[in-house]
C-alpha positions in Angstrom: 0.2 0.3 0.0 1.8 3.1 -1.5 3.0 5.4 1.0 -0.2 5.1 3.8 1.1 4.1 7.5 -2.1 2.7 9.6 -2.4 4.1 12.4 -4.1 2.3 15.9 -7.7 2.8 16.4 -8.1 5.8 18.3 -4.9 7.1 18.1 -3.7 10.6 18.8 -5.0 12.8 16.0 -1.7 14.0 14.6 -0.6 14.7 10.8 1.9 12.3 10.5 -0.6 9.2 11.5 -1.7 8.9 7.5 -0.1 10.3 4.7 -1.5 13.5 3.6 0.0 13.1 0.2 -2.4 14.4 -2.2 -4.8 11.9 -4.6 -3.5 12.6 -7.7 0.3 11.8 -6.8 -1.0 8.9 -5.2 -2.2 7.8 -8.2 0.7 9.0 -10.3 2.8 6.4 -8.0 0.3 3.7 -8.0 0.4 3.9 -12.2 4.1 4.0 -12.4 4.1 0.8 -9.6 1.4 -1.1 -10.7 0.1 0.0 -14.2 -1.8 -3.0 -15.3 -3.7 -3.5 -12.0 -7.5 -3.2 -12.6 -8.4 0.3 -10.0 -12.0 0.4 -11.1 -15.1 -1.1 -12.4 -18.3 0.3 -13.4 -21.4 -2.0 -13.4 -24.0 -0.7 -16.1 -27.2 -2.0 -15.8 -28.7 0.6 -18.2 -27.3 -0.6 -21.4 -27.8 -4.1 -19.7 -29.9 -6.0 -17.5 -27.5 -8.5 -16.5 -24.9 -5.5 -15.4 -22.0 -4.6 -18.5 -18.8 -4.3 -16.8 -15.8 -1.4 -18.0 -12.7 -1.1 -16.2 -9.4 1.1 -15.8 -6.1 0.0 -14.6 -4.3 2.4 -12.4 -2.3 3.3 -15.8 -5.3 3.8 -17.9 -6.9 5.7 -15.3 -4.2 8.0 -14.6 -4.0 8.8 -18.5 -7.1 9.9 -18.6 -6.7 11.6 -15.6 -3.8 13.3 -17.3 -5.7 14.4 -20.4 -8.6 15.5 -18.6 -6.5 18.5 -16.6 -4.8 19.1 -19.0 -7.7 20.4 -21.0 -9.6 22.3 -18.1 -6.3 23.9 -17.2 -6.5 25.7 -19.8 -9.8 27.1 -20.0 -9.9 27.6 -16.0 -7.7 28.9 -13.3 -6.3 27.7 -10.5 -8.7 27.4 -7.6 -11.9 28.5 -9.6 -14.7 25.8 -9.0 -15.6 22.9 -11.6 -19.1 21.8 -11.3 -19.4 17.6 -11.7 -23.0 17.2 -13.0 -22.8 13.7 -14.9 -24.2 10.2 -14.5 -22.4 7.7 -12.1 -20.0 6.1 -13.9 -16.0 5.7 -14.6 -15.8 9.6 -16.6 -17.4 11.1 -12.8 -14.1 9.5 -11.4 -12.0 10.8 -14.3 -13.6 14.5 -13.9 -13.1 14.5 -10.0 -9.6 13.7 -10.2 -8.3 15.5 -13.2 -10.0 18.8 -11.4 -7.7 18.3 -8.2 -4.7 17.6 -10.2 -5.6 21.0 -12.1 -5.4 22.4 -9.0 -9.3 23.5 -9.6 -11.7 22.9 -6.9 -14.1 20.1 -7.6 -17.8 20.5 -7.0 -19.3 16.9 -7.0 -23.1 17.0 -8.0 -25.7 15.2 -10.0 -27.4 15.6 -12.8 -30.0 18.1 -13.1 -33.3 15.3 -14.1 -32.1 13.8 -11.2 -35.7 13.4 -9.7 -36.9 16.0 -6.5 -33.4 18.0 -6.5 -33.5 20.6 -9.1 -33.8 23.5 -6.7 -30.9 22.1 -4.5 -29.1 21.9 -8.0 -29.4 25.8 -8.6 -29.1 27.1 -5.3 -25.5 25.3 -5.2 -24.8 26.8 -8.6 -25.8 30.1 -7.2 -23.4 29.6 -3.9 -20.3 28.2 -5.3 -20.2 30.0 -8.9 -18.5 27.6 -10.8 -16.8 28.5 -13.5 -17.1 25.1 -16.0 -19.6 22.1 -15.9 -18.1 18.7 -16.5 -20.8 16.3 -18.0 -20.9 13.5 -20.5 -22.5 13.5 -23.7 -25.4 11.6 -22.5 -26.5 14.5 -20.1 -25.2 17.2 -22.3 -28.8 17.8 -23.2 -29.8 18.5 -19.7 -27.1 20.3 -18.9 -27.1 22.6 -21.6 -31.1 23.1 -20.5 -30.5 23.9 -16.9 -27.6 26.3 -17.6 -30.1 28.3 -19.8 -31.9 28.8 -16.8 -28.6 30.3 -14.8 -28.2 34.0 -14.7 -24.5 33.7 -16.0 -22.5 32.2 -19.0 -21.3 28.9 -17.6 -18.4 26.8 -19.6 -19.5 23.2 -20.8 -16.7 20.4 -20.4 -17.8 17.1 -21.8 -15.5 14.7 -19.7 -16.3 11.6 -22.8 -16.0 14.1 -25.7 -13.4 16.4 -26.2 -15.0 17.9 -29.8 -18.6 18.3 -27.8 -17.4 21.0 -25.8 -18.0 23.2 -29.0 -14.6 22.9 -30.7 -14.6 22.3 -34.3 -14.5 18.1 -35.0 -10.7 17.4 -35.8 -9.5 20.4 -33.7 -7.3 19.6 -31.1 -8.1 22.1 -27.9 -5.7 23.8 -25.9 -3.7 21.8 -23.6 -3.0 23.9 -20.3 0.2 23.4 -17.8 -0.9 21.7 -14.3 1.0 22.6 -11.1 4.3 21.0 -10.6 2.7 19.8 -7.0 -0.2 20.3 -5.3 0.1 22.1 -1.6 -1.6 19.3 1.1 -3.7 22.4 2.6 -5.5 23.4 -0.7 -8.8 23.2 -1.3 -9.8 20.2 -3.3 -13.3 20.3 -3.6 -16.5 21.1 -2.3 -18.9 18.7 -0.6 -22.3 20.1 -0.6 -23.6 18.5 2.7 -27.2 16.8 2.5 -28.9 19.3 4.7 -31.0 17.4 6.8 -31.7 19.8 9.3 -30.6 23.3 7.3 -30.0 24.3 3.7 -26.7 22.8 1.8 -23.5 24.2 2.7 -20.3 23.3 0.5 -17.7 22.1 2.9 -14.0 22.8 2.0 -12.1 19.6 2.0 -9.0 20.0 1.6 -6.3 17.7 -0.3 -4.9 16.7 3.0 -8.5 16.1 4.3 -9.6 13.4 1.7 -6.1 11.8 1.9 -5.7 11.5 5.4 -9.7 10.1 6.0 -9.4 7.6 3.3 -6.3 5.9 4.7 -8.6 6.0 8.4 -11.4 4.4 6.7 -9.2 1.8 5.1 -7.4 1.1 8.5 -10.9 0.6 10.2 -12.4 -1.8 7.3 -8.9 -3.9 6.5 -8.3 -4.5 9.7 -4.7 -5.0 8.9 -5.4 -7.7 5.7 -3.9 -5.7 3.4 -4.4 -6.9 -0.3 -7.0 -9.1 -1.0 -10.1 -6.7 -0.5 -12.5 -5.7 -3.3 -14.9 -2.0 -2.4 -17.9 -2.2 -3.7 -20.8 0.6 -3.9 -23.9 1.9 -4.8 -23.7 5.1 -3.4 -23.8 8.4 -5.4 -20.6 9.7 -6.2 -21.7 13.1 -5.2 -22.8 12.4 -1.7 -19.4 12.0 0.8 -19.6 8.0 1.9 -19.6 7.2 -1.7 -16.9 9.5 -2.8 -14.1 8.3 -0.3 -15.3 4.6 -0.8 -14.8 4.3 -4.3 -12.3 7.2 -4.9 -10.3 7.6 -1.8 -10.5 3.8 -0.8 -8.8 3.1 -4.8 -6.6 5.7 -4.5 -5.2 6.0 -0.9 -5.8 2.6 -0.2 -5.1 0.9 -3.2 -7.8 -1.3 -3.0 -10.0 -1.9 -6.2 -13.3 -0.7 -6.6 -16.6 -2.1 -8.1 -19.7 0.3 -8.2 -22.6 1.0 -10.2 -25.6 3.5 -10.0 -28.1 3.6 -7.2 -30.6 3.7 -9.4 -29.5 0.1 -10.6 -29.6 -0.8 -6.8 -32.9 0.7 -6.2 -34.6 -1.1 -9.1 -33.5 -4.5 -8.1 -31.3 -4.6 -4.5 -30.3 -7.7 -5.4 -27.6 -6.4 -8.0 -25.5 -4.9 -4.7 -25.5 -8.6 -3.3 -24.3 -10.3 -6.2 -21.6 -7.7 -6.5 -20.6 -8.3 -2.4 -21.1 -12.5 -4.1 -18.7 -12.2 -6.2 -15.8 -9.8 -5.3 -13.1 -10.9 -3.0 -12.8 -9.7 0.5 -15.7 -7.6 -0.2 -15.8 -3.9 1.6 -19.1 -2.2 1.5 -21.6 0.3 2.9 -24.6 1.8 2.8 -27.4 3.6 4.8 -29.5 1.5 7.5 -32.7 1.7 5.0 -30.6 0.1 2.7 -30.6 -2.7 4.8 -34.3 -3.3 5.6 -34.7 -2.4 1.9 -32.9 -5.4 0.9 -34.2 -7.9 3.7 -37.6 -7.0 2.0 -37.0 -7.1 -1.2 -34.9 -9.8 -2.2 -36.9 -12.8 -3.1 -35.6 -16.2 -2.4 -35.5 -17.2 -6.3 -32.7 -13.8 -6.3 -30.8 -15.1 -3.4 -29.9 -18.0 -4.5 -27.0 -18.4 -5.7 -25.3 -15.7 -3.2 -22.6 -16.3 -1.1 -21.9 -13.7 1.3 -19.4 -15.8 3.8 -16.5 -14.0 2.3 -17.8 -10.5 3.0 -15.2 -8.7 4.7 -17.2 -5.5 6.1 -20.4 -3.9 5.5 -20.5 -0.2 6.9 -23.7 0.8 8.2 -24.3 4.6 8.6 -25.2 8.3 7.3 -28.2 7.9 9.2 -29.4 6.4 12.8 -28.2 2.2 13.0 -31.2 0.5 14.0 -30.6 -2.9 16.1 -33.5 -4.4 14.5 -32.7 -3.6 11.3 -29.1 -5.1 11.6 -31.3 -8.0 12.8 -33.5 -8.6 9.9 -31.0 -8.2 7.5 -28.5 -10.9 9.2 -31.4 -13.3 9.7 -32.8 -13.2 5.9 -29.1 -13.9 4.9 -27.9 -15.8 7.4 -28.7 -18.7 4.8 -26.4 -16.9 2.0 -23.2 -17.2 4.9 -23.4 -13.5 6.1 -22.2 -13.5 9.2 -23.1 -10.5 12.1 -19.8 -9.3 12.8 -18.9 -8.2 9.3 -21.6 -5.5 9.6 -20.0 -2.4 11.1 -22.1 0.4 12.2 -20.1 3.6 11.6 -20.5 7.6 12.5 -19.3 10.5 10.0 -20.2 13.5 8.5 -19.3 15.7 5.5 -17.5 18.0 8.0 -15.2 15.3 9.2 -14.3 14.7 5.4 -16.6 11.5 5.9 -15.4 8.7 8.5 -15.0 9.6 12.2 -15.4 6.3 13.6 -16.6 2.6 13.6 -16.9 -0.9 15.0 -13.2 -2.1 13.9 -12.6 -5.5 16.4 -13.9 -8.4 14.4 -17.2 -9.1 16.8 -20.7 -8.1 16.5 -21.1 -4.7 17.3 -22.6 -4.0 20.9 -26.2 -3.6 21.4 -27.2 -1.8 24.7 -30.9 -2.2 26.2 -31.2 1.1 28.1 -34.3 3.5 30.1 -35.5 5.7 27.7 -36.8 8.3 30.4 -33.4 8.6 31.6 -31.6 8.6 28.0 -34.1 11.8 27.6 -33.0 13.7 30.3 -29.5 12.8 29.5 -28.2 9.8 31.2 -27.3 6.4 29.9 -28.8 3.9 32.0 -28.2 0.3 30.7 -30.7 -2.4 31.8 -29.9 -5.9 32.8 -30.0 -8.5 30.2 -29.3 -8.5 26.4 -31.4 -6.1 24.0 -34.1 -8.1 22.8 -33.6 -7.5 19.2 -36.7 -9.6 18.4 -39.3 -6.6 19.9 -40.7 -4.1 17.7 -38.8 -0.7 16.7 -39.5 1.5 19.6 -41.2 -1.1 22.2 -37.5 -1.4 24.4 -34.8 1.6 23.5 -31.6 0.4 21.9 -28.4 1.8 21.0 -26.0 0.5 18.8 -22.2 0.8 18.9 -20.6 3.1 16.2 -16.9 1.6 17.8 -14.3 3.9 18.4 -12.7 6.8 16.6 -9.4 6.3 13.9 -7.0 8.6 13.7 -8.8 11.0 14.9 -10.0 12.6 19.0 -13.3 12.4 19.7 -15.5 13.8 22.8 -18.3 14.3 24.2 -19.4 18.0 25.4 -22.0 20.4 27.1 -22.5 22.8 24.0 -23.7 25.1 26.4 -20.5 25.5 28.6 -18.4 23.8 26.2 -17.1 20.9 29.0 -16.4 17.5 28.0 -18.8 15.2 29.6 -17.9 12.0 31.8 -18.8 9.0 29.9 -22.6 7.4 30.5 -23.5 11.4 29.8 -25.5 12.3 26.5 -23.7 15.5 25.2 -22.8 16.9 21.6 -20.5 14.7 19.8 -17.2 17.0 19.1 -14.4 16.0 16.4 -10.5 16.6 16.4 -8.3 15.6 13.3 -6.6 16.2 10.3 -9.6 14.7 8.7 -11.6 17.6 9.6 -12.5 20.1 7.2 -11.7 24.2 7.0 -14.6 25.7 6.8 -17.7 26.3 4.8 -17.6 28.0 1.2 -18.4 31.5 1.9 -19.7 31.4 5.3 -17.1 32.9 7.9 -20.1 33.4 10.6 -21.1 29.4 10.4 -17.4 28.3 10.3 -16.1 30.0 13.3 -18.7 28.4 15.2 -19.1 24.8 13.5 -15.6 24.3 13.1 -13.6 26.6 15.9 -14.8 25.7 18.7 -12.6 25.3 22.3 -12.8 23.0 25.1 -13.1 24.9 28.4 -10.5 24.3 31.0 -9.9 21.0 32.5 -7.1 21.5 34.4 -3.4 22.4 33.4 -2.5 22.5 30.0 0.3 21.8 28.2 2.1 21.5 24.8 0.9 18.6 22.3 3.4 16.2 20.6 5.6 18.4 18.4 3.9 21.5 19.6 1.3 24.0 18.5 -1.7 22.3 19.5 -2.3 22.5 23.5 -3.5 19.7 25.6 -5.9 19.5 28.4 -4.5 17.4 31.4 -6.6 14.7 30.0 -4.8 14.5 26.8 -7.6 15.9 24.8 -6.1 19.2 22.7 -7.8 22.5 23.7 -9.4 23.1 19.9 -9.8 24.0 17.7 -13.1 21.3 17.7 -15.9 20.7 15.3 -19.4 20.6 16.5 -21.0 18.0 14.5 -24.2 18.8 16.3 -25.3 15.2 16.4 -25.7 13.9 20.1 -24.0 10.6 21.6 -22.7 9.3 24.3 -19.4 7.0 25.4 -19.6 3.9 27.3 -16.5 1.9 27.5 -14.7 4.0 24.9 -17.3 3.3 22.6 -19.9 5.9 20.7 -23.6 5.7 20.7 -25.1 8.2 18.5 -28.7 9.0 20.4 -29.9 11.5 17.6 -29.6 15.2 16.4 -29.1 18.2 18.1 -32.0 20.2 16.4 -34.1 17.5 15.5 -35.1 16.4 19.4 -38.6 16.7 20.5 -39.0 18.7 23.9 -42.5 18.2 25.3 -42.8 19.7 29.1 -38.6 19.6 29.3 -38.2 16.0 28.2 -36.0 15.3 25.5 -37.3 12.8 22.6 -35.5 11.6 19.8 -37.2 11.1 16.4 -36.1 8.2 15.1 -37.6 6.7 17.7 -40.9 7.7 17.6 -40.9 7.2 14.0 -39.5 3.6 14.7 -42.4 2.9 16.8 -45.0 4.5 14.5 -43.9 2.2 11.6 -44.3 -0.9 13.7 -48.0 -0.4 14.5 -49.2 -1.3 10.7 -48.7 -3.4 7.5 -50.1 0.4 6.0 -47.3 2.2 7.0 -44.1 2.4 4.7 -40.8 1.1 6.8 -38.2 4.6 6.8 -41.1 6.8 5.1 -41.9 8.9 8.7 -40.9 12.0 9.7 -41.9 13.1 13.4 -41.0 16.6 15.0 -42.6 19.2 16.8 -44.5 22.7 15.8 -45.8 25.2 18.0 -48.8 26.0 19.9 -50.7 28.4 21.9 -49.9 25.6 24.9 -46.3 25.0 24.1 -44.2 22.6 21.6 -47.0 19.8 20.2 -45.7 16.6 18.4 -46.9 16.0 14.7 -46.3 12.8 12.6 -46.6 12.7 8.8 -46.3 9.0 7.3 -46.7 7.4 4.1 -49.2 4.9 3.3 -47.1 2.2 1.3 -48.4 1.8 -2.4 -49.4 -1.9 -1.2 -51.9 -0.6 0.9 -53.1 2.3 -1.2 -54.0 -0.5 -3.7 -55.3 -3.2 -2.0 -58.0 -0.8 0.5 -57.2 0.2 4.3 -58.9 1.9 6.9 -57.5 5.2 7.8 -59.2 5.9 11.1 -57.2 2.3 12.2 -54.4 3.4 11.0 -54.4 7.0 13.0 -55.3 5.5 16.6 -52.6 2.8 16.1 -50.1 5.8 15.6 -51.2 8.0 18.4 -51.7 4.6 20.8 -48.5 3.4 19.7 -46.4 6.9 20.4 -48.3 7.4 23.9 -47.8 4.1 25.2 -44.1 3.9 24.1 -43.0 7.4 24.4 -45.6 9.6 26.7 -46.7 11.6 23.8 -49.7 12.6 23.0 -49.8 13.0 19.0 -51.0 16.6 18.1 -51.6 15.6 14.3 -50.9 12.8 12.4 -50.4 13.6 8.5 -51.1 10.2 6.4 -49.7 11.1 2.7 -48.7 9.1 -0.6 -45.5 7.3 -1.0 -42.9 10.1 -1.9 -44.4 13.0 -0.1 -41.7 12.9 2.7 -39.0 15.1 2.0 -35.7 13.4 1.9 -31.9 14.5 1.3 -30.4 13.7 -1.9 -28.6 10.8 0.8 -31.7 9.3 1.5 -32.1 10.4 4.6 -35.5 11.7 6.2 -35.7 15.4 6.2 -37.3 16.6 9.1 -36.9 20.5 8.9 -38.0 20.3 5.4 -40.7 18.5 6.5 -41.9 20.5 9.3 -42.0 23.4 6.8 -44.0 22.1 4.5 -46.5 20.9 7.0 -46.6 24.4 8.7 -47.0 25.6 5.1 -50.0 23.1 4.6 -48.0 21.5 2.1 -49.0 17.7 2.6 -51.6 16.2 0.4 -53.8 13.9 2.9 -55.1 10.2 2.2 -58.1 9.0 3.9 -59.5 11.1 6.3 -57.9 14.1 8.1 -57.0 13.1 11.4 
């Protein structure tokens, strides 16, 4: 593994623990040292339902990256932005790495025809003001139509066809000069957040950030196995988890990556499992909903012939991890050899590039059954006995461990006082390390409050190893720290994520986590779709009140259902399991509850839509 030094889980977050060599330079080294080894394989289900695989070796990938980087270097100034609005595929990776090699800031985005997200794309363009857009011949008409609505001219670069940029046929395109070297602290790309609690913001990811974080994630998932792993992904490349897994893992980790379009996964989730089955030592990742999606949608006929006994690691992150989901997935595919210990719950966020911590010791993730009321009061009280994994979600409150931080530091902090909380107390998760980003594009105020936090004094402080960063008596750096906005608790050194600070429902002085309310709702009736519910609070004359918006499944709409029965079941479940009176139950059609581009429930947007009267109810209003 060229130039990558692995550090133990939870080690000091120092810049020399993992390589900070920019990805284009690491790619150049791999192309020279192992030119004929396959780097990337894209499996295209749009041209062949069985999947048409196209591969690039490290030498071929580097050659294409070099060609693209010289093209855009002739058209854009160093430090300007290049929006990548292209379909999933090899060309997307070429454009991303080509921009980085040219010293141009990449902005990983999606084509304009992605359903339901045209407004977000327009907002991002207005925010970062790209000098050009990189796309493919197939997506060019949609991109040109989108750009016609912009208030300024924006250049178009067709990744897979130089002449398609507007040059006359047979005309050689100008060749620009790429930088001789890249500064590790220069901005490599803008990662726009999915915006589950606020408008999307462009996170400034440096070359050092992605190089280090890709190595951190590789160290966590490889467990020292070295060669013999294959990265498998259906996650979108415009999302941080998909980008770092495929591009970072392939270049910085040195592992071959096999990936496909998210649409192909959603159409037939067994395709993901087939790639895992056919890829030696497969390492993959996905959000929690993907596991329930596979467990419910993959038929016995589709599962025939699958063998998942050789899968090395399956990360579960990007949204709260549910113990019941893990159990359903493992039970469903145990006959295909799936082992519980390969499921690796993880925690991360774009502001830390992506990966913060995960379970890494090769044993099943810890699941705790806890006192729900005490947890709402900020205290972790573990109940006797093992977690009742077979109970309906919400009936017993369970927390799933997200393991230990890898190559960075993590603290649970009282956000009001900036004081570090002891193990067993719920607080805000703060992160410090070389993978933490520089801030947000064009928003110094938000950057300062999010990335520039300092811990309250905790005893005598002393310079850390190598000077520079000052440490407290407990060994934690004084700062700067990243405020994640997420709530969690440490138990035995492991992180248990409890919720999102801005999403917490506070009723009569008690905290309730919306994902727990949503899980309780979805378990009460077959008419309700799984992972299709939003719970939030709204103001009233008597204080905050709880609202539940739930999508009715297409199967129920087609087969008949009783809205009164469903509404009563929702109210009863939330009252029995959480002691909450639901102010309003909105039953709506599939696809109505807003989601982020990474598939998470957008509770803030749901609340705004509800207050604006934007949900169309089905059945009798509650």
